[in-house]
N, C-alpha and C positions, 0 to 999 in steps of 0.2 A: 515490486522491488521492496517495499519498506519489508518485507517478510525478510525476503533473501537478506537481507543487515541486518533487525535483526536476531534471527533463529538463532539458536546456539547448528554446529555443523550438518549435528548426529542424524537432527530429520529436519534440516530450509526443504530438502530436495522432495517429501510428504510435503510439508506444510502450505509451495508452493503449489505444489498439483494438488493439491486442496481444495486452496483457494481458487486454483481455475473452473473445476470442480464446480461447486460450489453455485461459480459462477452460471458456466452451463444449466445449469440442474438449475434455476436460481431462472434465469430468459423459459429454458423447458416447464418451468410450475407457471410462469405466467402465460402462456402459449396456452394449456388447460383453460386456463377460466378462462382467461377471453373467447377459445375457444363454445368451455360449457357453460358457463358460467353469463356468459355475455349476451353470445354473438349466438346462442342456438334457437330460435321458436321467436326469432324476429323476423320482418323485409329483409330483404338488399337497401331497401330504402333506408328502413332505417338506422340500418344499419353503419350508411354514407350522411344520412341529417345526422347523430344523435353520440349512438351506437361507439364513431369509434372513440371517443370524449371519460365516456366508461372503461374500456382497455390501456387510453393512453394515464387514466387514472389507475388504474390497475396492478403498473406499472412504477410511476412519476412516487410511492409510495410509500416499497420501500427504497425507494431511490434517494429522497426524500430521509429517509431517518440513515440511510450511512451514510448522507455526509453530515448529516447533522451530529453521529455518533464520531464521526471524524475526525472531532474538533477536543473529543477526553483520548484523543492514542493519544502517545508522550515521543517528543522526539526523540531520532533517532548517538542516541553514544557517539557517531565519528559525526554526526555532527552537534551538540554539544561543547564535545573538543575544538572542533576550529573553532568555535567563538568562543572559546575558552571558561563555562562549562564544567570542572570538571567536577564538581563535587554531584550535578544534575547526571552528569554521567556514569555515574559510578552506583551509582544509583538504580536507576537503572539494572543498569549492568547485574546489581545484585539485588535482584529479584527477577535476572532471568538463572547468572550465572548461584554457584558456589560462592564464597568471598575468595576463597586461591581461583579458581575460576578469570569472574569476574578479574578481580586483580589482577592474572597474566592478560587478558584481553586486551583487558582497559592501559595496560601499559604494549602491543602489540599496536594498541589504536596507534597513539602519541608518536611507533617505535615509524610508521608505519601517512603519517605525517615529518616525520622529524629525512625516512625517507625525499620521501618529494619534493622538503625545501635543496636536498641534492644536485636533480634534475630537473631542476628550474633551470638552474641557466643555460645546460646541454639544446631547452628546446625555443629560447628568449630569443635564438636571435633573426627568427622569422617579426620583431615587430620594429629589426631596425629596419625592416626590407617595403615593410608595409608605408612607412612612415613614412 
């Protein structure tokens, strides 16, 4: 979802597909690491008693690394505009796009929020019914 929101439209599909490929390829690599590096040459008892812990650890290390790196990922410009942090949003857009395209994208984001505000009264009747 993050890639879908942050990526420029002309490469968005490719990046989302590459992300899915990376996830599946990572699972395949861990499978072969577990099968060839940990499981081969050991008894079934060892695998059931101790080996599964090594297999779990071989999968947990990249997952923890990914979790740690997630804290370095910036917020999306749409979220920052929603939280009234336009300067930060423009800074991030400037890293993704050239200056004119960044300004146009910022304008589109703000315009989409303005349109949503005008449509908010259309669906607000449900709150009265549920109260």
